[in-house]
N, CA and C of each residue as an Amber inpcrd file, in Angstrom:
protein
   405
  14.7610000  -9.9570000  16.7820000  13.7210000  -9.1360000  16.1960000
  12.9320000  -9.9750000  15.1980000  11.6220000  -9.9390000  15.3440000
  10.7820000 -10.7380000  14.4800000   9.8790000  -9.8450000  13.6390000
   9.8290000 -10.1440000  12.3350000   8.9760000  -9.4060000  11.3940000
   7.8120000 -10.3060000  11.0120000   6.6090000  -9.7530000  11.0840000
   5.4020000 -10.4510000  10.6680000   4.6540000  -9.5370000   9.7150000
   4.1720000 -10.1040000   8.6180000   3.3040000  -9.3870000   7.6840000
   1.9680000 -10.1000000   7.7100000   0.9180000  -9.3370000   7.9680000
  -0.3990000  -9.9290000   8.1700000  -1.4610000  -9.1710000   7.3810000
  -2.4710000  -9.9140000   6.9280000  -3.6420000  -9.2980000   6.2870000
  -4.8230000  -9.2340000   7.2490000  -4.5920000  -9.5280000   8.5020000
  -5.6480000  -9.4770000   9.5170000  -5.9510000  -8.0190000   9.8530000
  -7.1030000  -7.5320000   9.4140000  -7.4750000  -6.1310000   9.6330000
  -7.6620000  -5.8050000  11.1120000  -7.9540000  -6.8070000  11.9130000
  -8.1270000  -6.5830000  13.3560000  -6.8160000  -6.1570000  14.0220000
  -5.6930000  -6.5320000  13.4320000  -4.3880000  -6.1820000  13.9980000
  -3.9420000  -4.7650000  13.6410000  -4.5560000  -4.1650000  12.6310000
  -4.1240000  -2.8520000  12.1650000  -4.3470000  -1.7820000  13.2260000
  -3.3710000  -0.9220000  13.3810000  -3.4490000   0.2040000  14.3010000
  -3.9270000   1.4200000  13.4970000  -5.2290000   1.6760000  13.5340000
  -5.8340000   2.7380000  12.7250000  -5.2490000   4.1050000  13.0820000
  -5.0200000   4.3670000  14.3560000  -4.4410000   5.6520000  14.7620000
  -3.0460000   5.8340000  14.1640000  -2.2540000   4.7780000  14.1960000
  -0.9100000   4.7990000  13.6210000  -0.9710000   5.0760000  12.1150000
  -1.8440000   4.3580000  11.4200000  -1.9850000   4.5220000   9.9700000
  -2.4540000   5.9370000   9.6490000  -3.4650000   6.4080000  10.3550000
  -3.9920000   7.7550000  10.1250000  -2.9150000   8.8120000  10.3610000
  -2.1850000   8.6780000  11.4470000  -1.1500000   9.6560000  11.7710000
  -0.0850000   9.7080000  10.6760000   0.3300000   8.5490000  10.1850000
   1.3450000   8.5460000   9.1280000   0.7860000   9.1190000   7.8320000
  -0.3680000   8.6120000   7.4120000  -0.9070000   9.0200000   6.1150000
  -1.1910000  10.5170000   6.0470000  -1.6750000  11.0940000   7.1130000
  -1.9950000  12.5230000   7.0580000  -0.7380000  13.3950000   7.0390000
   0.4220000  12.8070000   7.2770000   1.6970000  13.5170000   7.1200000
   2.3340000  13.2400000   5.7630000   1.7710000  12.3180000   4.9980000
   2.3490000  11.9500000   3.7080000   1.9580000  12.9680000   2.6370000
   2.6900000  12.9550000   1.5240000   2.3730000  13.8720000   0.4320000
   1.1030000  13.4680000  -0.3110000   0.6870000  12.2150000  -0.1860000
  -0.4430000  11.7490000  -0.9790000  -1.7670000  11.6750000  -0.2230000
  -1.7550000  11.7750000   1.0840000  -3.0050000  11.5870000   1.8360000
  -3.2630000  12.6920000   2.8540000  -2.6310000  13.8320000   2.6770000
  -2.8430000  14.9480000   3.5880000  -4.3370000  15.2810000   3.6370000
  -4.8490000  15.4210000   4.8230000  -6.2540000  15.7910000   4.9720000
  -7.2290000  14.6390000   5.0000000  -6.7540000  13.4150000   4.7680000
  -7.6530000  12.2650000   4.8140000  -8.1070000  12.0530000   6.2580000
  -9.3890000  11.9010000   6.4510000  -9.9200000  11.7270000   7.8030000
  -9.7550000  10.2860000   8.2730000  -9.8680000  10.0990000   9.5740000
  -9.7960000   8.7440000  10.1220000 -10.9510000   7.9010000   9.5980000
 -12.1200000   8.4960000   9.4430000 -13.2680000   7.7540000   8.8880000
 -13.0020000   7.3180000   7.4550000 -12.3910000   8.1800000   6.6550000
 -12.0390000   7.8030000   5.2860000 -11.0380000   6.6520000   5.2870000
 -10.0850000   6.7120000   6.1740000  -9.0890000   5.6330000   6.2550000
  -9.7550000   4.3260000   6.6610000 -10.6600000   4.3750000   7.6220000
 -11.3820000   3.1620000   8.0030000 -12.1610000   2.5930000   6.8170000
 -12.7800000   3.4540000   6.0300000 -13.5450000   3.0000000   4.8630000
 -12.6290000   2.3690000   3.8250000 -11.4700000   2.9870000   3.5740000
 -10.5520000   2.4160000   2.5840000 -10.0450000   1.0520000   3.0360000
  -9.8040000   0.9100000   4.3220000  -9.3450000  -0.3830000   4.8570000
 -10.4370000  -1.4360000   4.7090000 -11.6600000  -1.0540000   4.9920000
 -12.7840000  -1.9880000   4.8970000 -12.9380000  -2.5460000   3.4810000
 -12.6090000  -1.7580000   2.4800000 -12.8500000  -2.1400000   1.0930000
 -11.5750000  -2.4940000   0.3340000 -10.5340000  -2.8710000   1.0360000
  -9.2590000  -3.2150000   0.4020000  -8.6690000  -4.4640000   1.0470000
  -7.7320000  -5.0800000   0.3440000  -6.8910000  -6.1100000   0.9410000
  -5.7450000  -5.3550000   1.6020000  -5.6240000  -5.4880000   2.9030000
  -4.6600000  -4.6920000   3.6610000  -3.5330000  -5.5590000   4.2130000
  -2.3680000  -4.9400000   4.2930000  -1.1690000  -5.6040000   4.7890000
  -0.5470000  -4.7390000   5.8650000  -0.4390000  -5.2730000   7.0620000
   0.3100000  -4.6160000   8.1250000   1.6360000  -5.3200000   8.2760000
   2.6810000  -4.5580000   8.5260000   3.9900000  -5.1550000   8.7940000
   4.3760000  -4.7710000  10.2180000   4.7950000  -5.7770000  10.9720000
   5.0200000  -5.6210000  12.4140000   6.4250000  -6.0760000  12.7810000
   7.0950000  -5.2650000  13.5700000   8.4060000  -5.5920000  14.1140000
   8.2130000  -5.8240000  15.6070000   8.4580000  -7.0500000  16.0430000
   8.2370000  -7.4100000  17.4490000   6.8540000  -6.9640000  17.9200000
   5.8430000  -7.2640000  17.1170000   4.4250000  -6.9980000  17.3940000
   4.0090000  -5.5320000  17.2850000   4.9280000  -4.6340000  16.9560000
   4.5940000  -3.2150000  16.8050000   4.5160000  -2.8920000  15.3150000
   3.4010000  -2.2710000  14.8870000   3.2330000  -1.9630000  13.4720000
   4.2380000  -0.9060000  13.0350000   4.9220000  -1.2050000  11.9170000
   5.9180000  -0.2740000  11.3660000   5.5900000   0.1330000   9.9400000
   4.5390000  -0.4550000   9.3700000   4.1960000  -0.1140000   7.9970000
   2.8430000  -0.6510000   7.6000000   2.4650000  -0.3220000   6.3770000
   1.1170000  -0.6230000   5.8960000   1.1060000  -0.5460000   4.3780000
   0.1870000  -1.2650000   3.7770000  -0.1140000  -1.1450000   2.3520000
  -1.5030000  -1.7160000   2.1370000  -2.1310000  -1.2990000   1.0460000
  -3.4270000  -1.8730000   0.7120000  -3.5530000  -2.0010000  -0.7900000
  -4.3820000  -2.9650000  -1.1960000  -4.6550000  -3.1970000  -2.6080000
  -6.1510000  -3.1050000  -2.8170000  -6.5480000  -2.2280000  -3.7120000
  -7.9310000  -2.1310000  -4.1480000  -8.0360000  -3.0400000  -5.3670000
  -8.9410000  -4.0340000  -5.3320000  -8.9250000  -5.0590000  -6.3740000
 -10.2880000  -5.6760000  -6.6170000 -10.4380000  -6.2410000  -7.8180000
 -11.6070000  -7.0740000  -8.1350000 -11.2490000  -8.5570000  -8.0210000
 -10.0090000  -8.8630000  -7.6630000  -9.4730000 -10.2220000  -7.4670000
  -9.3440000 -11.0340000  -8.7570000  -9.7340000 -10.4710000  -9.8900000
  -9.7050000 -11.2350000 -11.1310000  -8.7880000 -10.6150000 -12.1790000
  -8.8040000  -9.3060000 -12.2910000  -8.0960000  -8.6450000 -13.3770000
  -7.2160000  -7.4920000 -12.8950000  -7.7160000  -6.6970000 -11.9590000
  -7.0980000  -5.4120000 -11.6580000  -6.7650000  -5.2540000 -10.1730000
  -5.6000000  -4.6680000  -9.9070000  -5.2070000  -4.3280000  -8.5510000
  -4.5060000  -2.9870000  -8.5310000  -4.9270000  -2.1320000  -7.6360000
  -4.3020000  -0.8160000  -7.4730000  -3.6340000  -0.7820000  -6.1030000
  -2.3330000  -0.6770000  -6.0970000  -1.5400000  -0.6710000  -4.8720000
  -1.5110000   0.7490000  -4.3130000  -1.8480000   0.8800000  -3.0360000
  -2.0080000   2.2090000  -2.4510000  -1.4730000   2.2670000  -1.0200000
  -1.1910000   3.4910000  -0.5930000  -0.8700000   3.8050000   0.8050000
   0.2600000   2.9520000   1.3780000   1.2510000   2.6810000   0.5710000
   2.3870000   1.8610000   1.0090000   3.3530000   2.7300000   1.8180000
   3.6920000   2.2770000   3.0240000   4.6990000   3.0120000   3.7850000
   5.3490000   2.1320000   4.8410000   6.5760000   2.5200000   5.1540000
   7.3330000   2.0270000   6.3100000   7.7160000   3.2830000   7.0890000
   7.5580000   3.2610000   8.4120000   7.8930000   4.4540000   9.1880000
   9.3620000   4.8230000   8.9900000   9.6210000   6.1010000   9.0820000
  10.9380000   6.6580000   8.7650000  12.0740000   5.9450000   9.5000000
  11.9110000   5.6950000  10.7850000  13.0150000   5.1290000  11.5640000
  13.3230000   3.6700000  11.2300000  12.4690000   3.0270000  10.4370000
  12.7160000   1.6280000  10.0560000  13.0710000   1.4820000   8.5740000
  13.1860000   2.5750000   7.8690000  13.5480000   2.5040000   6.4470000
  15.0070000   2.1050000   6.2890000  15.3070000   1.4850000   5.1690000
  16.6770000   1.0610000   4.8930000  17.0150000  -0.3120000   5.4370000
  16.0310000  -0.9950000   5.9940000  16.2520000  -2.3330000   6.5550000
  15.6580000  -3.4450000   5.6990000  15.1610000  -3.1030000   4.5210000
  14.5930000  -4.1100000   3.6320000  13.1380000  -4.4410000   3.9100000
  12.5020000  -3.7190000   4.8180000  11.1150000  -4.0390000   5.1730000
  10.1350000  -3.7280000   4.0390000  10.3800000  -2.6760000   3.2890000
   9.4850000  -2.3580000   2.1530000   9.5460000  -3.4710000   1.1070000
  10.7260000  -4.0030000   0.8590000  10.8570000  -5.1150000  -0.0930000
  10.1190000  -6.3460000   0.4210000  10.2280000  -6.6160000   1.7020000
   9.5200000  -7.7720000   2.2690000   8.0140000  -7.5900000   2.1780000
   7.5550000  -6.3540000   2.4260000   6.1300000  -6.0560000   2.3100000
   5.6630000  -6.2230000   0.8720000   6.4070000  -5.6880000  -0.0760000
   6.0420000  -5.8250000  -1.4850000   6.0390000  -7.2880000  -1.9290000
   7.0030000  -8.0550000  -1.4890000   7.0590000  -9.4780000  -1.8330000
   5.8110000 -10.1890000  -1.3100000   5.4120000  -9.8860000  -0.0820000
   4.2130000 -10.5070000   0.4980000   2.9650000 -10.1370000  -0.2940000
   2.8840000  -8.8970000  -0.7370000   1.7330000  -8.4590000  -1.5310000
   1.7050000  -9.1990000  -2.8590000   2.8190000  -9.2000000  -3.5550000
   2.8780000  -9.8130000  -4.8870000   2.6810000 -11.3310000  -4.8470000
   2.9720000 -11.9530000  -3.7160000   2.8230000 -13.4060000  -3.5910000
   1.5350000 -13.8250000  -2.8820000   0.7180000 -12.8720000  -2.4770000
  -0.5040000 -13.2170000  -1.7450000  -1.4110000 -14.0800000  -2.6370000
  -1.8830000 -15.2100000  -2.1370000  -2.6620000 -16.1380000  -2.9680000
  -3.9290000 -15.5290000  -3.5700000  -4.5820000 -14.6210000  -2.8800000
  -5.8160000 -14.0290000  -3.4030000  -5.5720000 -13.0480000  -4.5330000
  -4.3110000 -12.6800000  -4.7760000  -4.0030000 -11.6650000  -5.7750000
  -3.2880000 -12.2350000  -6.9970000  -3.2230000 -13.5490000  -7.1010000
  -2.4510000 -14.1710000  -8.1700000  -3.0920000 -14.0950000  -9.5580000
  -4.3760000 -13.8330000  -9.6550000  -5.0280000 -13.7490000 -10.9660000
  -4.9560000 -12.3580000 -11.5770000  -4.4790000 -11.3990000 -10.8350000
  -4.4430000 -10.0200000 -11.3230000  -3.4310000  -9.8980000 -12.4590000
  -3.8970000  -9.3740000 -13.5830000  -3.0090000  -9.2090000 -14.7380000
  -2.6370000  -7.7490000 -14.9720000  -3.3300000  -6.8170000 -14.3460000
  -3.0000000  -5.3970000 -14.4920000  -2.9100000  -4.7620000 -13.1020000
  -1.7020000  -4.3960000 -12.7520000  -1.4350000  -3.7080000 -11.4960000
  -1.1300000  -2.2450000 -11.8060000  -1.5350000  -1.3790000 -10.9220000
  -1.1920000   0.0370000 -11.0570000  -0.8410000   0.6040000  -9.6880000
  -0.1090000   1.6890000  -9.6990000   0.1830000   2.4560000  -8.4980000
   0.6250000   3.8410000  -8.9480000   0.6820000   4.7460000  -8.0020000
   1.2120000   6.0810000  -8.2540000   2.2510000   6.3730000  -7.1790000
   3.3810000   6.9380000  -7.5900000   4.4300000   7.2900000  -6.6410000
   5.1970000   8.4960000  -7.1480000   5.6780000   9.2760000  -6.2300000
   6.5520000  10.3970000  -6.5790000   8.0000000  10.1170000  -6.2110000
   8.2370000   9.0740000  -5.3940000   9.5850000   8.9180000  -4.8600000
  10.0830000   7.4850000  -4.6800000   9.3060000   6.4940000  -5.0700000
   9.7310000   5.1090000  -4.7930000   9.8070000   4.2560000  -6.0600000
  10.1330000   4.8680000  -7.1670000  10.1910000   4.1470000  -8.4410000
  11.1530000   2.9500000  -8.3930000  12.3010000   3.1190000  -7.7420000
  13.2900000   2.0410000  -7.6950000  12.7600000   0.8210000  -6.9400000
  12.0310000   1.0540000  -5.8640000  11.4440000  -0.0610000  -5.1160000
  10.4710000  -0.8360000  -6.0050000   9.5320000  -0.1390000  -6.6080000
   8.4830000  -0.8010000  -7.3790000   9.0240000  -1.4430000  -8.6630000
  10.0570000  -0.8640000  -9.2480000  10.6630000  -1.4550000 -10.4520000
  11.1860000  -2.8590000 -10.1610000  11.6370000  -3.1030000  -8.9330000
  12.1280000  -4.4400000  -8.5590000  11.0290000  -5.4910000  -8.6080000
   9.7820000  -5.0440000  -8.6190000   8.6390000  -5.9540000  -8.6420000
   7.8880000  -5.8830000  -9.9690000   8.5550000  -5.3600000 -10.9980000
   8.0170000  -5.3740000 -12.3480000   7.2030000  -4.1600000 -12.7560000
   7.0740000  -3.1700000 -11.8910000   6.3140000  -1.9720000 -12.2570000
   7.1580000  -1.0890000 -13.1710000   6.5120000  -0.5250000 -14.1730000
   7.1660000   0.3820000 -15.1140000   6.2710000   1.6030000 -15.3240000
   6.8080000   2.5850000 -16.0320000   5.9920000   3.7420000 -16.4090000
   4.9120000   3.2780000 -17.3780000   3.8240000   4.0180000 -17.4540000
   2.7360000   3.6670000 -18.3710000   3.2470000   3.6250000 -19.8020000
   2.9460000   2.5550000 -20.5400000   3.4110000   2.4790000 -21.9220000
   2.7080000   3.5050000 -22.8140000   1.4810000   3.8560000 -22.5000000
   0.7300000   4.8260000 -23.2880000  -0.1030000   5.6890000 -22.3430000
   0.5290000   6.6720000 -21.6900000  -0.1810000   7.4530000 -20.6800000
  -1.3800000   8.2190000 -21.2340000  -1.4200000   8.4390000 -22.5400000
  -2.5490000   9.1430000 -23.1360000  -3.8590000   8.3840000 -23.0330000
  -3.7840000   7.0860000 -22.7510000  -4.9980000   6.2780000 -22.6130000
  -5.6060000   6.3780000 -21.2170000  -4.8040000   6.7750000 -20.2470000
  -5.2720000   6.8130000 -18.8670000  -5.9110000   8.1700000 -18.5920000
  -7.0980000   8.1200000 -18.0090000  -7.7970000   9.3520000 -17.6610000
  -8.0660000   9.3770000 -16.1560000  -8.2880000  10.5500000 -15.6330000
  -8.5310000  10.7120000 -14.2200000  -9.5910000  11.8020000 -14.0300000
 -10.3400000  11.6640000 -12.9620000 -11.2830000  12.7000000 -12.5560000
 -10.9890000  12.9920000 -11.0940000 -10.5350000  14.1960000 -10.8150000
 -10.2050000  14.5840000  -9.4520000 -11.2640000  15.5200000  -8.9170000
 -11.7350000  15.2260000  -7.7230000 -12.7250000  16.0620000  -7.0630000
 -12.0990000  16.5780000  -5.7710000 -11.9990000  17.8730000  -5.6320000
 -11.4450000  18.4390000  -4.4070000 -12.5970000  18.8710000  -3.5170000
 -12.4400000  18.6000000  -2.2550000 -13.5030000  18.9270000  -1.2910000
 -13.2710000  20.2750000  -0.6680000
């Protein structure tokens, strides 16, 4: 079994990504067009087991200061095999992302995974603001 992690957007299976994300707690209702747009404007990582995509992640970034890690997943049947850690390692070591000094993400259930890569709770959450628009 061979694992490959690639940033080649041409290899991404948009239908696979859309199907998974619209079942997730964080992207329910996201359209395929929205997913295509997010991929176009992000650094994307596909993870493949024997050439079949089993996961995805993307980073929204300015390449200099800030990176927001989003839409990270490994399909259910491949969880527990260390693939999420391998994906995170590839993201954190990607040469184009080495200047980023402030990383952020949001999660409801994967705190232990991200803590292994230095993520912590916000030191001063009162400084962070959000504007949510529901359609």
